[in-house]
C-alpha positions in Angstrom: -22.8 -3.7 20.4 -22.7 -0.1 20.9 -22.5 2.0 17.1 -19.4 4.3 17.9 -17.6 1.1 19.1 -18.3 -0.8 16.1 -16.5 2.4 14.3 -13.6 2.1 15.9 -13.7 -1.7 14.8 -14.3 -1.4 11.4 -12.1 2.2 11.1 -9.5 -0.2 12.8 -9.9 -3.1 10.8 -9.3 -0.5 7.1 -6.2 0.8 8.8 -5.1 -2.4 8.3 -4.7 -2.1 4.9 -2.1 1.3 5.3 0.4 -1.0 7.0 0.2 -3.7 4.3 0.5 -1.1 1.4 4.0 -0.2 3.7 5.0 -4.0 3.3 3.4 -3.9 -0.6 6.1 -0.6 -1.4 8.6 -2.4 0.3 7.9 -5.4 -2.0 8.2 -3.7 -4.7 11.5 -1.3 -4.3 12.9 -5.0 -3.2 12.2 -7.0 -6.3 13.6 -3.9 -8.5 16.8 -4.3 -6.9 17.1 -7.4 -6.4 16.5 -7.3 -10.6 18.1 -4.9 -10.8 21.4 -6.2 -9.2 21.2 -9.4 -11.0 20.9 -8.0 -14.3 22.1 -3.9 -14.4 21.6 -3.3 -17.8 18.3 -4.1 -17.7 17.4 -1.9 -14.6 16.4 1.2 -17.3 13.9 -0.6 -19.0 12.8 -2.4 -15.8 12.1 1.6 -13.5 8.7 2.4 -15.6 7.2 -1.1 -13.9 8.9 -0.1 -11.1 6.9 3.3 -10.3 3.4 1.6 -11.7 3.9 -1.0 -8.9 4.2 1.8 -6.4 1.5 3.7 -6.9 -0.6 1.0 -7.3 0.7 -0.6 -3.7 0.0 3.4 -2.5 -3.0 3.9 -4.0 -4.3 1.2 -2.1 -2.9 1.7 1.5 -4.7 5.8 0.2 -7.7 4.0 0.2 -7.6 2.1 3.0 -7.1 5.8 5.0 -10.3 7.2 3.3 -12.1 4.3 3.8 -11.0 4.5 7.6 -11.7 8.3 7.8 -15.6 8.0 6.2 -16.7 5.0 8.4 -15.5 7.5 11.4 -16.3 10.8 10.8 -19.6 9.6 8.3 
């Protein structure tokens, strides 16, 4: 396999993490809404955890994107 082709395959595999981060963000917000609709009184107390989960999932997506760009251009 050519080095350039291996870079493209590696970047594509690293970019899968960005798609998985989108699924993670959807899962975080879906779980929050599920819990908030079951117990609306506790929704305010869980909002901080919602944003922490969102930030963690989005960070992993951005990290996967950065790794893909590093593989392609370095």
